[in-house]
C-alpha positions as CSV (number, residue, x, y, z in Angstrom):
1,M,-42.0,24.0,-109.5
2,D,-41.2,25.1,-113.1
3,L,-40.3,28.8,-112.9
4,R,-39.8,29.3,-116.7
5,P,-42.0,32.3,-117.8
6,I,-44.9,31.6,-120.0
7,S,-44.6,33.1,-123.5
8,K,-46.3,36.5,-123.8
9,T,-47.5,35.8,-127.3
10,T,-50.1,33.4,-126.0
11,M,-53.0,35.6,-125.5
12,G,-55.8,33.1,-125.1
13,C,-56.6,29.5,-124.6
14,H,-55.9,27.4,-127.8
15,C,-58.0,24.5,-128.9
16,S,-57.3,22.1,-131.8
17,P,-59.5,22.6,-135.0
18,A,-60.7,19.0,-134.8
19,V,-62.0,19.4,-131.3
20,F,-63.4,22.8,-132.2
21,W,-65.5,21.5,-135.2
22,R,-66.4,18.3,-133.3
23,T,-67.8,20.3,-130.4
24,K,-69.1,23.0,-132.6
25,G,-67.0,25.8,-130.9
26,T,-67.9,24.8,-127.3
27,S,-64.3,24.4,-126.3
28,Q,-63.3,27.8,-127.6
29,R,-66.2,29.5,-126.0
30,F,-65.3,27.8,-122.6
31,C,-61.7,29.0,-122.9
32,Q,-62.6,32.5,-123.8
33,R,-65.4,32.7,-121.2
34,F,-63.6,31.3,-118.1
35,L,-59.9,30.9,-118.5
36,A,-58.9,34.0,-120.5
37,P,-60.3,36.5,-117.9
38,L,-58.1,34.9,-115.2
39,G,-55.0,36.0,-117.0
40,I,-53.5,32.5,-117.0
41,T,-51.8,32.9,-120.3
42,L,-50.5,36.4,-119.7
43,I,-48.0,36.9,-116.8
44,S,-46.3,40.3,-116.5
45,S,-42.7,40.9,-115.7
46,W,-43.6,42.0,-112.1
47,T,-45.5,38.9,-111.5
48,K,-42.6,36.7,-112.6
49,L,-40.3,38.6,-110.4
50,L,-42.6,38.2,-107.4
51,V,-42.9,34.5,-108.0
52,F,-39.2,34.1,-108.3
53,L,-38.5,36.0,-105.0
54,A,-41.2,34.0,-103.2
55,A,-39.6,30.8,-104.3
56,V,-36.1,31.9,-103.3
57,S,-37.3,33.0,-99.9
58,F,-39.1,29.7,-99.4
59,M,-36.0,27.7,-100.2
60,L,-33.5,29.7,-98.2
61,P,-33.2,28.9,-94.5
62,D,-35.0,31.1,-92.0
63,L,-32.3,33.4,-90.5
64,S,-34.7,35.2,-88.2
65,Y,-34.3,32.5,-85.5
66,S,-31.4,33.2,-83.2
67,Q,-28.9,30.3,-83.1
68,P,-28.6,28.8,-79.6
69,A,-25.4,29.6,-77.9
70,P,-22.9,26.7,-77.8
71,S,-23.2,24.9,-74.5
72,R,-20.3,25.3,-72.2
73,S,-18.9,22.3,-70.4
74,M,-19.6,22.2,-66.6
75,I,-16.5,22.4,-64.4
76,K,-16.8,19.8,-61.7
77,V,-15.0,20.9,-58.5
78,V,-14.2,19.1,-55.2
79,L,-14.2,21.6,-52.3
80,V,-11.7,20.5,-49.6
81,S,-11.1,22.1,-46.2
82,G,-7.4,22.9,-45.9
83,G,-7.8,23.7,-42.2
84,T,-9.7,26.0,-39.9
85,S,-8.4,28.2,-37.1
86,G,-10.5,29.8,-34.3
87,L,-13.8,28.2,-35.5
88,A,-15.8,25.6,-33.7
89,A,-16.6,22.4,-35.5
90,G,-20.2,23.4,-36.3
91,E,-19.2,26.9,-37.3
92,A,-16.6,25.5,-39.8
93,D,-19.1,23.0,-41.3
94,S,-21.6,25.8,-41.7
95,F,-19.1,28.1,-43.4
96,F,-18.0,25.5,-45.9
97,S,-21.6,24.4,-46.6
98,N,-22.5,28.0,-47.2
99,L,-19.5,28.5,-49.5
100,Q,-20.4,25.4,-51.5
101,G,-24.0,26.5,-52.0
102,Q,-22.9,30.0,-53.1
103,L,-20.3,28.7,-55.6
104,S,-22.9,26.4,-57.1
105,Q,-24.9,29.4,-58.1
106,F,-22.5,29.9,-61.0
107,P,-24.0,28.2,-64.1
108,G,-20.6,26.8,-65.1
109,L,-19.7,25.2,-61.8
110,S,-20.7,22.0,-60.1
111,V,-19.2,22.1,-56.6
112,V,-19.3,19.2,-54.1
113,L,-17.8,18.9,-50.6
114,K,-15.2,16.3,-49.8
115,A,-17.7,14.2,-47.8
116,D,-20.2,14.1,-50.7
117,F,-17.3,13.4,-53.1
118,A,-16.3,10.4,-51.0
119,K,-19.8,8.9,-51.3
120,G,-19.3,8.4,-55.0
121,L,-16.0,6.6,-54.7
122,S,-15.3,2.9,-54.4
123,R,-14.4,1.5,-51.0
124,E,-10.7,1.3,-52.0
125,D,-10.7,4.9,-53.2
126,R,-12.5,6.1,-50.1
127,A,-9.8,4.5,-47.9
128,V,-7.2,6.3,-49.9
129,L,-9.0,9.6,-49.6
130,D,-9.2,9.2,-45.8
131,K,-5.4,8.9,-45.7
132,C,-4.6,11.8,-48.1
133,V,-2.2,14.2,-46.6
134,D,-1.6,16.5,-49.6
135,V,-3.7,18.0,-52.4
136,G,-1.9,15.8,-55.0
137,C,-3.6,12.7,-53.6
138,V,-7.0,14.4,-53.8
139,Q,-6.2,15.5,-57.4
140,T,-5.5,12.0,-58.5
141,L,-8.8,10.7,-57.1
142,A,-10.8,13.6,-58.4
143,G,-9.4,13.1,-61.9
144,K,-10.2,9.4,-61.7
145,A,-13.8,10.3,-60.8
146,G,-14.2,12.7,-63.7
147,F,-13.7,16.0,-61.9
148,Q,-11.6,18.9,-63.3
149,R,-10.7,21.0,-60.3
150,V,-9.8,20.8,-56.6
151,L,-10.5,23.8,-54.5
152,L,-8.5,23.9,-51.2
153,C,-9.9,26.4,-48.8
154,R,-8.7,27.7,-45.3
155,V,-10.6,29.8,-42.9
156,A,-9.1,31.6,-39.8
157,K,-11.0,33.6,-37.2
158,K,-9.6,35.8,-34.5
159,N,-12.1,37.6,-32.4
160,S,-14.4,39.1,-35.0
161,S,-11.9,39.1,-37.9
162,Y,-12.2,36.5,-40.6
163,Q,-9.6,35.5,-43.2
164,F,-10.4,33.3,-46.1
165,Q,-8.0,31.8,-48.6
166,S,-8.5,29.4,-51.5
167,D,-6.2,27.7,-53.9
168,E,-7.5,26.3,-57.2
169,F,-5.8,23.2,-58.7
170,D,-6.3,21.4,-61.9
171,V,-6.4,17.6,-61.5
172,K,-3.7,17.3,-64.1
173,K,-1.3,19.9,-62.9
174,S,0.7,20.2,-59.7
175,Q,0.9,24.0,-59.5
176,K,-2.0,26.0,-58.4
177,I,-4.1,27.9,-61.0
178,S,-5.3,30.7,-58.9
179,E,-5.3,32.1,-55.4
180,I,-7.9,34.2,-53.6
181,T,-7.5,35.9,-50.2
182,D,-10.3,37.9,-48.5
183,N,-10.7,39.5,-45.1
184,A,-13.6,40.9,-43.2
185,V,-14.8,41.8,-39.7
186,C,-18.1,40.1,-39.0
187,T,-20.2,40.6,-35.8
188,S,-23.4,38.9,-36.9
189,A,-24.7,36.0,-39.0
190,E,-25.8,38.4,-41.7
191,E,-22.2,39.8,-42.0
192,I,-20.7,36.3,-42.1
193,N,-23.1,35.3,-44.9
194,S,-22.2,38.5,-46.8
195,F,-18.5,37.7,-46.4
196,V,-19.0,34.1,-47.7
197,R,-21.0,35.4,-50.6
198,K,-18.4,38.0,-51.6
199,S,-15.6,35.4,-51.3
200,A,-17.7,32.9,-53.4
201,I,-18.1,35.6,-56.1
202,R,-14.4,36.2,-56.3
203,V,-13.6,32.5,-56.5
204,G,-16.4,31.7,-59.0
205,Q,-15.3,34.5,-61.3
206,S,-11.7,33.3,-61.1
207,M,-12.6,29.7,-61.9
208,T,-15.1,30.5,-64.7
209,H,-13.1,33.5,-66.1
210,E,-16.3,35.6,-66.2
211,S,-16.9,39.0,-64.8
212,S,-20.7,38.6,-64.5
213,V,-22.3,37.8,-61.2
214,P,-25.2,35.4,-61.0
215,E,-28.5,37.2,-60.1
216,T,-28.9,35.0,-57.0
217,L,-25.6,36.3,-55.7
218,Q,-26.1,40.0,-56.4
219,E,-26.5,42.2,-53.4
220,P,-30.1,43.5,-52.9
221,K,-30.5,47.2,-53.4
222,S,-30.8,49.3,-50.3
223,N,-34.2,50.7,-49.4
224,L,-32.5,54.0,-48.6
225,W,-31.6,54.6,-52.2
226,W,-35.1,53.7,-53.2
227,Y,-36.5,56.3,-50.9
228,I,-34.0,58.9,-52.1
229,G,-34.9,58.2,-55.7
230,S,-38.6,58.3,-55.0
231,A,-38.3,61.7,-53.2
232,A,-36.3,63.1,-56.1
233,V,-39.0,62.1,-58.6
234,V,-41.8,63.5,-56.4
235,G,-39.8,66.8,-55.9
236,A,-39.2,67.1,-59.7
237,A,-42.9,66.5,-60.5
238,A,-44.0,69.1,-57.9
239,G,-41.5,71.6,-59.3
240,V,-42.9,71.1,-62.8
241,Y,-46.5,71.5,-61.5
242,F,-45.8,74.8,-59.7
243,I,-44.0,76.2,-62.8
244,V,-46.9,75.3,-65.1
245,E,-49.4,76.8,-62.7
246,H,-47.4,79.9,-62.3
247,K,-47.3,80.4,-66.1
248,K,-51.0,79.8,-66.3
249,Q,-51.7,82.5,-63.7
250,N,-49.4,85.0,-65.5
251,A,-51.1,84.3,-68.8
252,A,-54.6,84.9,-67.3
253,A,-53.6,88.2,-65.5
254,P,-54.0,91.4,-67.6
255,T,-50.8,92.9,-68.8
256,S,-51.8,96.5,-68.1
257,L,-54.5,98.3,-66.1
258,P,-57.6,99.6,-68.0
259,L,-57.7,103.3,-68.8
260,P,-60.1,105.4,-66.6
261,P,-63.3,106.5,-68.3
262,D,-63.2,109.8,-70.3
263,F,-65.9,112.0,-68.6
264,P,-67.1,115.0,-70.6
């Protein structure tokens, strides 16, 4: 588009004299009758400015759309049992399966159990994994399979007391990255699940270096607080209602008694 302004000195539509005389003025009458009223030959300064701004806004990129956040790489983790004490075989399997599921709720983590990790290995690597006696052996196999972390966890139970400990290792480093220890007294399946969830939150935040908690791991709000809040709202509304009614009654009541009639 040519944005050069049209000269203001051109006030009408020009026709050549030869055409004019050949058509006996028809062209000039056409220009004056149809084109001149449209203001084609006269563009004000405001019009040129608006045209320029419209062209610039069309050519510039639209900044109103929010740019998508850069995608973060997923941390692939192998969860290994470092030993259990005081737990039956089925109870230990349930604990670690629950822990794996809770950790997987973090968007930046992809956690698999050792048994599931072994299924993706070759026959030779599976044989090596079965003979691993230290975490360094698991680190080597995990790094070879494209994993970044090895999480070594231990659980101990004595009566109703549980102790959980986890050590995080990078597949390329021998020293541990982080260590989490948690304790709780659990007397029911709900308390055990809450203990696993809280431990998973601490481990997940440590591994992802984030303070936020996934919505699926957030503790549901207690109904007691909901009832207390509702009662407070109802009480406040009732108080406002009685205050307004009391003011209305005072406004309607006479401010002084009428004077007695004056008898002759």
